[in-house]
PDB file of N, H, CA, C and O in Angstrom:
ATOM      1  N   UNK A   1      26.892 -12.600 -18.647  1.00  0.00           N
ATOM      2  CA  UNK A   1      25.554 -13.104 -18.465  1.00  0.00           C
ATOM      3  C   UNK A   1      25.441 -13.637 -17.037  1.00  0.00           C
ATOM      4  O   UNK A   1      26.361 -14.284 -16.536  1.00  0.00           O
ATOM      5  N   UNK A   2      24.319 -13.365 -16.393  1.00  0.00           N
ATOM      6  H   UNK A   2      23.572 -12.839 -16.800  1.00  0.00           H
ATOM      7  CA  UNK A   2      24.104 -13.812 -15.017  1.00  0.00           C
ATOM      8  C   UNK A   2      23.864 -15.317 -14.992  1.00  0.00           C
ATOM      9  O   UNK A   2      23.260 -15.896 -15.895  1.00  0.00           O
ATOM     10  N   UNK A   3      24.352 -15.912 -13.940  1.00  0.00           N
ATOM     11  H   UNK A   3      24.843 -15.442 -13.206  1.00  0.00           H
ATOM     12  CA  UNK A   3      24.122 -17.344 -13.774  1.00  0.00           C
ATOM     13  C   UNK A   3      22.987 -17.555 -12.800  1.00  0.00           C
ATOM     14  O   UNK A   3      22.710 -16.698 -11.960  1.00  0.00           O
ATOM     15  N   UNK A   4      22.335 -18.689 -12.909  1.00  0.00           N
ATOM     16  H   UNK A   4      22.560 -19.385 -13.590  1.00  0.00           H
ATOM     17  CA  UNK A   4      21.268 -19.019 -11.970  1.00  0.00           C
ATOM     18  C   UNK A   4      21.875 -19.311 -10.611  1.00  0.00           C
ATOM     19  O   UNK A   4      22.897 -19.989 -10.500  1.00  0.00           O
ATOM     20  N   UNK A   5      21.229 -18.789  -9.586  1.00  0.00           N
ATOM     21  H   UNK A   5      20.399 -18.239  -9.677  1.00  0.00           H
ATOM     22  CA  UNK A   5      21.708 -19.034  -8.234  1.00  0.00           C
ATOM     23  C   UNK A   5      20.921 -20.186  -7.628  1.00  0.00           C
ATOM     24  O   UNK A   5      19.714 -20.310  -7.835  1.00  0.00           O
ATOM     25  N   UNK A   6      21.605 -21.003  -6.894  1.00  0.00           N
ATOM     26  H   UNK A   6      22.586 -20.902  -6.726  1.00  0.00           H
ATOM     27  CA  UNK A   6      20.950 -22.106  -6.190  1.00  0.00           C
ATOM     28  C   UNK A   6      20.522 -21.570  -4.827  1.00  0.00           C
ATOM     29  O   UNK A   6      21.338 -21.050  -4.066  1.00  0.00           O
ATOM     30  N   UNK A   7      19.247 -21.701  -4.535  1.00  0.00           N
ATOM     31  H   UNK A   7      18.584 -22.123  -5.153  1.00  0.00           H
ATOM     32  CA  UNK A   7      18.731 -21.205  -3.269  1.00  0.00           C
ATOM     33  C   UNK A   7      18.967 -22.226  -2.166  1.00  0.00           C
ATOM     34  O   UNK A   7      18.773 -23.426  -2.357  1.00  0.00           O
ATOM     35  N   UNK A   8      19.381 -21.736  -1.031  1.00  0.00           N
ATOM     36  H   UNK A   8      19.538 -20.760  -0.877  1.00  0.00           H
ATOM     37  CA  UNK A   8      19.525 -22.579   0.148  1.00  0.00           C
ATOM     38  C   UNK A   8      18.148 -22.704   0.780  1.00  0.00           C
ATOM     39  O   UNK A   8      17.624 -21.724   1.311  1.00  0.00           O
ATOM     40  N   UNK A   9      17.567 -23.859   0.734  1.00  0.00           N
ATOM     41  H   UNK A   9      17.993 -24.655   0.303  1.00  0.00           H
ATOM     42  CA  UNK A   9      16.212 -24.080   1.242  1.00  0.00           C
ATOM     43  C   UNK A   9      16.126 -23.931   2.758  1.00  0.00           C
ATOM     44  O   UNK A   9      15.024 -23.860   3.300  1.00  0.00           O
ATOM     45  N   UNK A  10      17.244 -23.882   3.444  1.00  0.00           N
ATOM     46  H   UNK A  10      18.140 -23.940   3.003  1.00  0.00           H
ATOM     47  CA  UNK A  10      17.237 -23.715   4.890  1.00  0.00           C
ATOM     48  C   UNK A  10      17.138 -22.245   5.299  1.00  0.00           C
ATOM     49  O   UNK A  10      16.905 -21.948   6.471  1.00  0.00           O
ATOM     50  N   UNK A  11      17.313 -21.316   4.343  1.00  0.00           N
ATOM     51  H   UNK A  11      17.503 -21.557   3.391  1.00  0.00           H
ATOM     52  CA  UNK A  11      17.240 -19.891   4.638  1.00  0.00           C
ATOM     53  C   UNK A  11      15.951 -19.360   4.023  1.00  0.00           C
ATOM     54  O   UNK A  11      15.785 -19.393   2.804  1.00  0.00           O
ATOM     55  N   UNK A  12      15.027 -18.867   4.870  1.00  0.00           N
ATOM     56  H   UNK A  12      15.162 -18.841   5.860  1.00  0.00           H
ATOM     57  CA  UNK A  12      13.761 -18.372   4.328  1.00  0.00           C
ATOM     58  C   UNK A  12      13.959 -17.127   3.466  1.00  0.00           C
ATOM     59  O   UNK A  12      14.861 -16.326   3.712  1.00  0.00           O
ATOM     60  N   UNK A  13      13.126 -16.980   2.480  1.00  0.00           N
ATOM     61  H   UNK A  13      12.394 -17.630   2.281  1.00  0.00           H
ATOM     62  CA  UNK A  13      13.139 -15.808   1.628  1.00  0.00           C
ATOM     63  C   UNK A  13      12.906 -14.564   2.485  1.00  0.00           C
ATOM     64  O   UNK A  13      12.147 -14.617   3.453  1.00  0.00           O
ATOM     65  N   UNK A  14      13.543 -13.454   2.144  1.00  0.00           N
ATOM     66  H   UNK A  14      14.160 -13.410   1.357  1.00  0.00           H
ATOM     67  CA  UNK A  14      13.418 -12.235   2.937  1.00  0.00           C
ATOM     68  C   UNK A  14      11.981 -11.737   3.021  1.00  0.00           C
ATOM     69  O   UNK A  14      11.547 -11.269   4.074  1.00  0.00           O
ATOM     70  N   UNK A  15      11.233 -11.833   1.912  1.00  0.00           N
ATOM     71  H   UNK A  15      11.585 -12.213   1.056  1.00  0.00           H
ATOM     72  CA  UNK A  15       9.840 -11.391   1.946  1.00  0.00           C
ATOM     73  C   UNK A  15       8.995 -12.257   2.860  1.00  0.00           C
ATOM     74  O   UNK A  15       8.052 -11.772   3.484  1.00  0.00           O
ATOM     75  N   UNK A  16       9.328 -13.530   2.939  1.00  0.00           N
ATOM     76  H   UNK A  16      10.095 -13.924   2.432  1.00  0.00           H
ATOM     77  CA  UNK A  16       8.614 -14.421   3.846  1.00  0.00           C
ATOM     78  C   UNK A  16       9.022 -14.110   5.280  1.00  0.00           C
ATOM     79  O   UNK A  16       8.177 -14.027   6.172  1.00  0.00           O
ATOM     80  N   UNK A  17      10.289 -13.943   5.489  1.00  0.00           N
ATOM     81  H   UNK A  17      10.975 -14.011   4.765  1.00  0.00           H
ATOM     82  CA  UNK A  17      10.800 -13.689   6.835  1.00  0.00           C
ATOM     83  C   UNK A  17      10.258 -12.374   7.395  1.00  0.00           C
ATOM     84  O   UNK A  17       9.931 -12.293   8.579  1.00  0.00           O
ATOM     85  N   UNK A  18      10.160 -11.348   6.553  1.00  0.00           N
ATOM     86  H   UNK A  18      10.426 -11.413   5.591  1.00  0.00           H
ATOM     87  CA  UNK A  18       9.752 -10.019   7.008  1.00  0.00           C
ATOM     88  C   UNK A  18       8.382  -9.604   6.478  1.00  0.00           C
ATOM     89  O   UNK A  18       8.135  -8.417   6.267  1.00  0.00           O
ATOM     90  N   UNK A  19       7.487 -10.574   6.261  1.00  0.00           N
ATOM     91  H   UNK A  19       7.688 -11.538   6.433  1.00  0.00           H
ATOM     92  CA  UNK A  19       6.198 -10.265   5.651  1.00  0.00           C
ATOM     93  C   UNK A  19       5.379  -9.270   6.466  1.00  0.00           C
ATOM     94  O   UNK A  19       4.686  -8.435   5.885  1.00  0.00           O
ATOM     95  N   UNK A  20       5.438  -9.334   7.770  1.00  0.00           N
ATOM     96  H   UNK A  20       6.001 -10.012   8.241  1.00  0.00           H
ATOM     97  CA  UNK A  20       4.669  -8.381   8.587  1.00  0.00           C
ATOM     98  C   UNK A  20       5.173  -6.962   8.389  1.00  0.00           C
ATOM     99  O   UNK A  20       4.380  -6.029   8.268  1.00  0.00           O
ATOM    100  N   UNK A  21       6.475  -6.798   8.355  1.00  0.00           N
ATOM    101  H   UNK A  21       7.120  -7.556   8.453  1.00  0.00           H
ATOM    102  CA  UNK A  21       7.053  -5.477   8.146  1.00  0.00           C
ATOM    103  C   UNK A  21       6.741  -4.949   6.757  1.00  0.00           C
ATOM    104  O   UNK A  21       6.466  -3.760   6.589  1.00  0.00           O
ATOM    105  N   UNK A  22       6.783  -5.833   5.752  1.00  0.00           N
ATOM    106  H   UNK A  22       7.006  -6.798   5.889  1.00  0.00           H
ATOM    107  CA  UNK A  22       6.490  -5.432   4.371  1.00  0.00           C
ATOM    108  C   UNK A  22       5.029  -4.998   4.259  1.00  0.00           C
ATOM    109  O   UNK A  22       4.732  -3.976   3.640  1.00  0.00           O
ATOM    110  N   UNK A  23       4.116  -5.768   4.856  1.00  0.00           N
ATOM    111  H   UNK A  23       4.357  -6.598   5.359  1.00  0.00           H
ATOM    112  CA  UNK A  23       2.696  -5.422   4.807  1.00  0.00           C
ATOM    113  C   UNK A  23       2.428  -4.094   5.501  1.00  0.00           C
ATOM    114  O   UNK A  23       1.673  -3.273   4.979  1.00  0.00           O
ATOM    115  N   UNK A  24       3.027  -3.865   6.658  1.00  0.00           N
ATOM    116  H   UNK A  24       3.641  -4.532   7.082  1.00  0.00           H
ATOM    117  CA  UNK A  24       2.835  -2.615   7.386  1.00  0.00           C
ATOM    118  C   UNK A  24       3.382  -1.430   6.587  1.00  0.00           C
ATOM    119  O   UNK A  24       2.759  -0.369   6.544  1.00  0.00           O
ATOM    120  N   UNK A  25       4.533  -1.607   5.960  1.00  0.00           N
ATOM    121  H   UNK A  25       5.039  -2.468   5.995  1.00  0.00           H
ATOM    122  CA  UNK A  25       5.111  -0.543   5.137  1.00  0.00           C
ATOM    123  C   UNK A  25       4.200  -0.220   3.953  1.00  0.00           C
ATOM    124  O   UNK A  25       4.026   0.949   3.608  1.00  0.00           O
ATOM    125  N   UNK A  26       3.623  -1.242   3.333  1.00  0.00           N
ATOM    126  H   UNK A  26       3.765  -2.191   3.613  1.00  0.00           H
ATOM    127  CA  UNK A  26       2.712  -1.025   2.198  1.00  0.00           C
ATOM    128  C   UNK A  26       1.454  -0.295   2.653  1.00  0.00           C
ATOM    129  O   UNK A  26       1.000   0.632   1.982  1.00  0.00           O
ATOM    130  N   UNK A  27       0.885  -0.708   3.793  1.00  0.00           N
ATOM    131  H   UNK A  27       1.254  -1.461   4.337  1.00  0.00           H
ATOM    132  CA  UNK A  27      -0.307  -0.022   4.325  1.00  0.00           C
ATOM    133  C   UNK A  27      -0.005   1.453   4.617  1.00  0.00           C
ATOM    134  O   UNK A  27      -0.798   2.337   4.291  1.00  0.00           O
ATOM    135  N   UNK A  28       1.134   1.698   5.226  1.00  0.00           N
ATOM    136  H   UNK A  28       1.778   0.980   5.491  1.00  0.00           H
ATOM    137  CA  UNK A  28       1.525   3.069   5.555  1.00  0.00           C
ATOM    138  C   UNK A  28       1.701   3.902   4.295  1.00  0.00           C
ATOM    139  O   UNK A  28       1.265   5.053   4.244  1.00  0.00           O
ATOM    140  N   UNK A  29       2.334   3.331   3.282  1.00  0.00           N
ATOM    141  H   UNK A  29       2.688   2.397   3.323  1.00  0.00           H
ATOM    142  CA  UNK A  29       2.561   4.057   2.025  1.00  0.00           C
ATOM    143  C   UNK A  29       1.241   4.398   1.342  1.00  0.00           C
ATOM    144  O   UNK A  29       1.077   5.510   0.839  1.00  0.00           O
ATOM    145  N   UNK A  30       0.302   3.459   1.318  1.00  0.00           N
ATOM    146  H   UNK A  30       0.435   2.556   1.727  1.00  0.00           H
ATOM    147  CA  UNK A  30      -1.000   3.711   0.683  1.00  0.00           C
ATOM    148  C   UNK A  30      -1.762   4.770   1.464  1.00  0.00           C
ATOM    149  O   UNK A  30      -2.335   5.683   0.870  1.00  0.00           O
ATOM    150  N   UNK A  31      -1.775   4.659   2.799  1.00  0.00           N
ATOM    151  H   UNK A  31      -1.309   3.918   3.282  1.00  0.00           H
ATOM    152  CA  UNK A  31      -2.464   5.642   3.634  1.00  0.00           C
ATOM    153  C   UNK A  31      -1.891   7.047   3.412  1.00  0.00           C
ATOM    154  O   UNK A  31      -2.636   8.014   3.254  1.00  0.00           O
ATOM    155  N   UNK A  32      -0.555   7.142   3.403  1.00  0.00           N
ATOM    156  H   UNK A  32       0.050   6.356   3.531  1.00  0.00           H
ATOM    157  CA  UNK A  32       0.095   8.432   3.197  1.00  0.00           C
ATOM    158  C   UNK A  32      -0.237   9.011   1.822  1.00  0.00           C
ATOM    159  O   UNK A  32      -0.469  10.213   1.690  1.00  0.00           O
ATOM    160  N   UNK A  33      -0.258   8.160   0.808  1.00  0.00           N
ATOM    161  H   UNK A  33      -0.070   7.184   0.916  1.00  0.00           H
ATOM    162  CA  UNK A  33      -0.577   8.617  -0.550  1.00  0.00           C
ATOM    163  C   UNK A  33      -2.022   9.104  -0.632  1.00  0.00           C
ATOM    164  O   UNK A  33      -2.291  10.132  -1.252  1.00  0.00           O
ATOM    165  N   UNK A  34      -2.955   8.377  -0.013  1.00  0.00           N
ATOM    166  H   UNK A  34      -2.737   7.541   0.491  1.00  0.00           H
ATOM    167  CA  UNK A  34      -4.357   8.796  -0.022  1.00  0.00           C
ATOM    168  C   UNK A  34      -4.542  10.123   0.711  1.00  0.00           C
ATOM    169  O   UNK A  34      -5.259  11.005   0.240  1.00  0.00           O
ATOM    170  N   UNK A  35      -3.889  10.255   1.864  1.00  0.00           N
ATOM    171  H   UNK A  35      -3.306   9.538   2.246  1.00  0.00           H
ATOM    172  CA  UNK A  35      -3.986  11.508   2.612  1.00  0.00           C
ATOM    173  C   UNK A  35      -3.428  12.681   1.806  1.00  0.00           C
ATOM    174  O   UNK A  35      -4.008  13.767   1.799  1.00  0.00           O
ATOM    175  N   UNK A  36      -2.316  12.461   1.137  1.00  0.00           N
ATOM    176  H   UNK A  36      -1.845  11.579   1.143  1.00  0.00           H
ATOM    177  CA  UNK A  36      -1.705  13.516   0.331  1.00  0.00           C
ATOM    178  C   UNK A  36      -2.635  13.919  -0.817  1.00  0.00           C
ATOM    179  O   UNK A  36      -2.826  15.106  -1.080  1.00  0.00           O
ATOM    180  N   UNK A  37      -3.212  12.917  -1.501  1.00  0.00           N
ATOM    181  H   UNK A  37      -3.057  11.953  -1.287  1.00  0.00           H
ATOM    182  CA  UNK A  37      -4.120  13.216  -2.616  1.00  0.00           C
ATOM    183  C   UNK A  37      -5.348  13.978  -2.117  1.00  0.00           C
ATOM    184  O   UNK A  37      -5.792  14.931  -2.757  1.00  0.00           O
ATOM    185  N   UNK A  38      -5.894  13.557  -0.979  1.00  0.00           N
ATOM    186  H   UNK A  38      -5.534  12.783  -0.460  1.00  0.00           H
ATOM    187  CA  UNK A  38      -7.066  14.218  -0.421  1.00  0.00           C
ATOM    188  C   UNK A  38      -6.731  15.659  -0.046  1.00  0.00           C
ATOM    189  O   UNK A  38      -7.485  16.577  -0.367  1.00  0.00           O
ATOM    190  N   UNK A  39      -5.610  15.857   0.629  1.00  0.00           N
ATOM    191  H   UNK A  39      -4.998  15.111   0.890  1.00  0.00           H
ATOM    192  CA  UNK A  39      -5.190  17.194   1.075  1.00  0.00           C
ATOM    193  C   UNK A  39      -4.951  18.130  -0.116  1.00  0.00           C
ATOM    194  O   UNK A  39      -5.280  19.314  -0.055  1.00  0.00           O
ATOM    195  N   UNK A  40      -4.380  17.594  -1.194  1.00  0.00           N
ATOM    196  H   UNK A  40      -4.113  16.631  -1.244  1.00  0.00           H
ATOM    197  CA  UNK A  40      -4.070  18.412  -2.370  1.00  0.00           C
ATOM    198  C   UNK A  40      -5.260  18.583  -3.314  1.00  0.00           C
ATOM    199  O   UNK A  40      -5.183  19.319  -4.298  1.00  0.00           O
ATOM    200  N   UNK A  41      -6.370  17.889  -2.999  1.00  0.00           N
ATOM    201  H   UNK A  41      -6.433  17.292  -2.199  1.00  0.00           H
ATOM    202  CA  UNK A  41      -7.573  18.034  -3.812  1.00  0.00           C
ATOM    203  C   UNK A  41      -7.562  17.243  -5.098  1.00  0.00           C
ATOM    204  O   UNK A  41      -8.229  17.615  -6.063  1.00  0.00           O
ATOM    205  N   UNK A  42      -6.810  16.151  -5.126  1.00  0.00           N
ATOM    206  H   UNK A  42      -6.268  15.849  -4.342  1.00  0.00           H
ATOM    207  CA  UNK A  42      -6.713  15.329  -6.333  1.00  0.00           C
ATOM    208  C   UNK A  42      -7.623  14.111  -6.246  1.00  0.00           C
ATOM    209  O   UNK A  42      -7.716  13.492  -5.185  1.00  0.00           O
ATOM    210  N   UNK A  43      -8.294  13.753  -7.337  1.00  0.00           N
ATOM    211  H   UNK A  43      -8.218  14.255  -8.199  1.00  0.00           H
ATOM    212  CA  UNK A  43      -9.088  12.522  -7.362  1.00  0.00           C
ATOM    213  C   UNK A  43      -8.172  11.293  -7.382  1.00  0.00           C
ATOM    214  O   UNK A  43      -7.001  11.379  -7.753  1.00  0.00           O
ATOM    215  N   UNK A  44      -8.732  10.154  -6.977  1.00  0.00           N
ATOM    216  H   UNK A  44      -9.683  10.085  -6.676  1.00  0.00           H
ATOM    217  CA  UNK A  44      -7.964   8.918  -6.895  1.00  0.00           C
ATOM    218  C   UNK A  44      -8.724   7.798  -7.600  1.00  0.00           C
ATOM    219  O   UNK A  44      -9.891   7.563  -7.285  1.00  0.00           O
ATOM    220  N   UNK A  45      -8.094   7.103  -8.543  1.00  0.00           N
ATOM    221  H   UNK A  45      -7.147   7.294  -8.799  1.00  0.00           H
ATOM    222  CA  UNK A  45      -8.750   5.945  -9.156  1.00  0.00           C
ATOM    223  C   UNK A  45      -8.641   4.729  -8.244  1.00  0.00           C
ATOM    224  O   UNK A  45      -7.582   4.459  -7.679  1.00  0.00           O
ATOM    225  N   UNK A  46      -9.746   3.999  -8.105  1.00  0.00           N
ATOM    226  H   UNK A  46     -10.607   4.219  -8.564  1.00  0.00           H
ATOM    227  CA  UNK A  46      -9.763   2.767  -7.322  1.00  0.00           C
ATOM    228  C   UNK A  46     -10.533   1.707  -8.099  1.00  0.00           C
ATOM    229  O   UNK A  46     -11.250   2.021  -9.050  1.00  0.00           O
ATOM    230  N   UNK A  47     -10.382   0.468  -7.695  1.00  0.00           N
ATOM    231  H   UNK A  47      -9.800   0.213  -6.923  1.00  0.00           H
ATOM    232  CA  UNK A  47     -11.105  -0.630  -8.321  1.00  0.00           C
ATOM    233  C   UNK A  47     -12.255  -1.051  -7.414  1.00  0.00           C
ATOM    234  O   UNK A  47     -12.062  -1.322  -6.229  1.00  0.00           O
ATOM    235  N   UNK A  48     -13.446  -1.102  -7.988  1.00  0.00           N
ATOM    236  H   UNK A  48     -13.603  -0.883  -8.951  1.00  0.00           H
ATOM    237  CA  UNK A  48     -14.629  -1.567  -7.265  1.00  0.00           C
ATOM    238  C   UNK A  48     -15.410  -2.502  -8.169  1.00  0.00           C
ATOM    239  O   UNK A  48     -15.824  -2.134  -9.269  1.00  0.00           O
ATOM    240  N   UNK A  49     -15.601  -3.720  -7.682  1.00  0.00           N
ATOM    241  H   UNK A  49     -15.264  -4.019  -6.789  1.00  0.00           H
ATOM    242  CA  UNK A  49     -16.339  -4.729  -8.443  1.00  0.00           C
ATOM    243  C   UNK A  49     -15.783  -4.901  -9.851  1.00  0.00           C
ATOM    244  O   UNK A  49     -16.540  -5.075 -10.806  1.00  0.00           O
ATOM    245  N   UNK A  50     -14.459  -4.853  -9.979  1.00  0.00           N
ATOM    246  H   UNK A  50     -13.844  -4.712  -9.204  1.00  0.00           H
ATOM    247  CA  UNK A  50     -13.810  -5.072 -11.255  1.00  0.00           C
ATOM    248  C   UNK A  50     -13.842  -3.887 -12.200  1.00  0.00           C
ATOM    249  O   UNK A  50     -13.438  -4.006 -13.356  1.00  0.00           O
ATOM    250  N   UNK A  51     -14.316  -2.743 -11.723  1.00  0.00           N
ATOM    251  H   UNK A  51     -14.645  -2.646 -10.783  1.00  0.00           H
ATOM    252  CA  UNK A  51     -14.376  -1.538 -12.552  1.00  0.00           C
ATOM    253  C   UNK A  51     -13.559  -0.433 -11.911  1.00  0.00           C
ATOM    254  O   UNK A  51     -13.400  -0.399 -10.691  1.00  0.00           O
ATOM    255  N   UNK A  52     -13.042   0.468 -12.730  1.00  0.00           N
ATOM    256  H   UNK A  52     -13.171   0.440 -13.721  1.00  0.00           H
ATOM    257  CA  UNK A  52     -12.297   1.608 -12.224  1.00  0.00           C
ATOM    258  C   UNK A  52     -13.284   2.721 -11.879  1.00  0.00           C
ATOM    259  O   UNK A  52     -14.117   3.112 -12.697  1.00  0.00           O
ATOM    260  N   UNK A  53     -13.170   3.218 -10.654  1.00  0.00           N
ATOM    261  H   UNK A  53     -12.494   2.900  -9.989  1.00  0.00           H
ATOM    262  CA  UNK A  53     -14.017   4.307 -10.172  1.00  0.00           C
ATOM    263  C   UNK A  53     -13.088   5.435  -9.732  1.00  0.00           C
ATOM    264  O   UNK A  53     -12.073   5.192  -9.080  1.00  0.00           O
ATOM    265  N   UNK A  54     -13.434   6.653 -10.087  1.00  0.00           N
ATOM    266  H   UNK A  54     -14.258   6.851 -10.617  1.00  0.00           H
ATOM    267  CA  UNK A  54     -12.639   7.814  -9.692  1.00  0.00           C
ATOM    268  C   UNK A  54     -13.291   8.438  -8.459  1.00  0.00           C
ATOM    269  O   UNK A  54     -14.428   8.906  -8.513  1.00  0.00           O
ATOM    270  N   UNK A  55     -12.549   8.437  -7.344  1.00  0.00           N
ATOM    271  H   UNK A  55     -11.625   8.057  -7.300  1.00  0.00           H
ATOM    272  CA  UNK A  55     -13.044   9.060  -6.120  1.00  0.00           C
ATOM    273  C   UNK A  55     -12.596  10.511  -6.083  1.00  0.00           C
ATOM    274  O   UNK A  55     -11.423  10.819  -6.294  1.00  0.00           O
ATOM    275  N   UNK A  56     -13.535  11.389  -5.815  1.00  0.00           N
ATOM    276  H   UNK A  56     -14.488  11.139  -5.644  1.00  0.00           H
ATOM    277  CA  UNK A  56     -13.217  12.796  -5.624  1.00  0.00           C
ATOM    278  C   UNK A  56     -12.614  12.956  -4.226  1.00  0.00           C
ATOM    279  O   UNK A  56     -12.841  12.108  -3.363  1.00  0.00           O
ATOM    280  N   UNK A  57     -11.855  14.019  -3.990  1.00  0.00           N
ATOM    281  H   UNK A  57     -11.671  14.707  -4.692  1.00  0.00           H
ATOM    282  CA  UNK A  57     -11.174  14.179  -2.697  1.00  0.00           C
ATOM    283  C   UNK A  57     -12.082  14.036  -1.486  1.00  0.00           C
ATOM    284  O   UNK A  57     -11.669  13.471  -0.474  1.00  0.00           O
ATOM    285  N   UNK A  58     -13.314  14.538  -1.568  1.00  0.00           N
ATOM    286  H   UNK A  58     -13.650  14.997  -2.390  1.00  0.00           H
ATOM    287  CA  UNK A  58     -14.216  14.428  -0.419  1.00  0.00           C
ATOM    288  C   UNK A  58     -14.751  13.006  -0.236  1.00  0.00           C
ATOM    289  O   UNK A  58     -15.339  12.703   0.803  1.00  0.00           O
ATOM    290  N   UNK A  59     -14.557  12.133  -1.222  1.00  0.00           N
ATOM    291  H   UNK A  59     -14.079  12.378  -2.065  1.00  0.00           H
ATOM    292  CA  UNK A  59     -14.997  10.742  -1.128  1.00  0.00           C
ATOM    293  C   UNK A  59     -13.888   9.811  -0.631  1.00  0.00           C
ATOM    294  O   UNK A  59     -14.148   8.648  -0.323  1.00  0.00           O
ATOM    295  N   UNK A  60     -12.669  10.310  -0.554  1.00  0.00           N
ATOM    296  H   UNK A  60     -12.458  11.254  -0.804  1.00  0.00           H
ATOM    297  CA  UNK A  60     -11.545   9.489  -0.098  1.00  0.00           C
ATOM    298  C   UNK A  60     -11.700   9.272   1.401  1.00  0.00           C
ATOM    299  O   UNK A  60     -11.684  10.224   2.180  1.00  0.00           O
ATOM    300  N   UNK A  61     -11.849   8.019   1.794  1.00  0.00           N
ATOM    301  H   UNK A  61     -11.862   7.245   1.161  1.00  0.00           H
ATOM    302  CA  UNK A  61     -12.092   7.682   3.192  1.00  0.00           C
ATOM    303  C   UNK A  61     -10.825   7.102   3.804  1.00  0.00           C
ATOM    304  O   UNK A  61     -10.388   6.007   3.453  1.00  0.00           O
ATOM    305  N   UNK A  62     -10.250   7.860   4.725  1.00  0.00           N
ATOM    306  H   UNK A  62     -10.606   8.750   5.011  1.00  0.00           H
ATOM    307  CA  UNK A  62      -9.107   7.389   5.489  1.00  0.00           C
ATOM    308  C   UNK A  62      -9.514   7.504   6.946  1.00  0.00           C
ATOM    309  O   UNK A  62      -9.869   8.589   7.405  1.00  0.00           O
ATOM    310  N   UNK A  63      -9.467   6.394   7.684  1.00  0.00           N
ATOM    311  H   UNK A  63      -9.179   5.512   7.311  1.00  0.00           H
ATOM    312  CA  UNK A  63      -9.924   6.402   9.077  1.00  0.00           C
ATOM    313  C   UNK A  63      -9.213   7.461   9.899  1.00  0.00           C
ATOM    314  O   UNK A  63      -8.041   7.758   9.668  1.00  0.00           O
ATOM    315  N   UNK A  64      -9.931   8.028  10.861  1.00  0.00           N
ATOM    316  H   UNK A  64     -10.883   7.787  11.048  1.00  0.00           H
ATOM    317  CA  UNK A  64      -9.348   9.042  11.747  1.00  0.00           C
ATOM    318  C   UNK A  64      -8.159   8.473  12.492  1.00  0.00           C
ATOM    319  O   UNK A  64      -7.185   9.190  12.720  1.00  0.00           O
ATOM    320  N   UNK A  65      -8.204   7.195  12.883  1.00  0.00           N
ATOM    321  H   UNK A  65      -8.996   6.613  12.697  1.00  0.00           H
ATOM    322  CA  UNK A  65      -7.095   6.563  13.587  1.00  0.00           C
ATOM    323  C   UNK A  65      -5.856   6.535  12.706  1.00  0.00           C
ATOM    324  O   UNK A  65      -4.736   6.675  13.199  1.00  0.00           O
ATOM    325  N   UNK A  66      -6.055   6.354  11.397  1.00  0.00           N
ATOM    326  H   UNK A  66      -6.964   6.240  10.997  1.00  0.00           H
ATOM    327  CA  UNK A  66      -4.923   6.302  10.474  1.00  0.00           C
ATOM    328  C   UNK A  66      -4.297   7.678  10.280  1.00  0.00           C
ATOM    329  O   UNK A  66      -3.136   7.778   9.883  1.00  0.00           O
ATOM    330  N   UNK A  67      -5.049   8.735  10.554  1.00  0.00           N
ATOM    331  H   UNK A  67      -5.992   8.654  10.876  1.00  0.00           H
ATOM    332  CA  UNK A  67      -4.549  10.087  10.374  1.00  0.00           C
ATOM    333  C   UNK A  67      -3.886  10.614  11.637  1.00  0.00           C
ATOM    334  O   UNK A  67      -3.364  11.729  11.646  1.00  0.00           O
ATOM    335  N   UNK A  68      -3.902   9.823  12.698  1.00  0.00           N
ATOM    336  H   UNK A  68      -4.327   8.917  12.691  1.00  0.00           H
ATOM    337  CA  UNK A  68      -3.319  10.274  13.947  1.00  0.00           C
ATOM    338  C   UNK A  68      -4.286  11.130  14.743  1.00  0.00           C
ATOM    339  O   UNK A  68      -3.894  11.767  15.720  1.00  0.00           O
ATOM    340  N   UNK A  69      -5.559  11.150  14.329  1.00  0.00           N
ATOM    341  H   UNK A  69      -5.877  10.632  13.535  1.00  0.00           H
ATOM    342  CA  UNK A  69      -6.573  11.919  15.043  1.00  0.00           C
ATOM    343  C   UNK A  69      -7.482  10.958  15.779  1.00  0.00           C
ATOM    344  O   UNK A  69      -7.748   9.851  15.313  1.00  0.00           O
ATOM    345  N   UNK A  70      -7.953  11.394  16.934  1.00  0.00           N
ATOM    346  H   UNK A  70      -7.737  12.294  17.313  1.00  0.00           H
ATOM    347  CA  UNK A  70      -8.894  10.554  17.690  1.00  0.00           C
ATOM    348  C   UNK A  70     -10.000  11.400  18.251  1.00  0.00           C
ATOM    349  O   UNK A  70     -10.895  10.882  18.919  1.00  0.00           O
TER     350      UNK A  70
END
């Protein structure tokens, strides 16, 4: 059975220490997934005003800057 570990309060949590990198990685992953779904012609479910909405591929909006196009 695992034992509880005592955290050293002087060492910041890794997610706190690297929060900028984690956020950038998450943004990149979502952008890549949206681009892939759009390219393959697949709809994407999203949440809008607390409701699930299905976006058709032509409705998926990914900024041109995010696609590497200018």
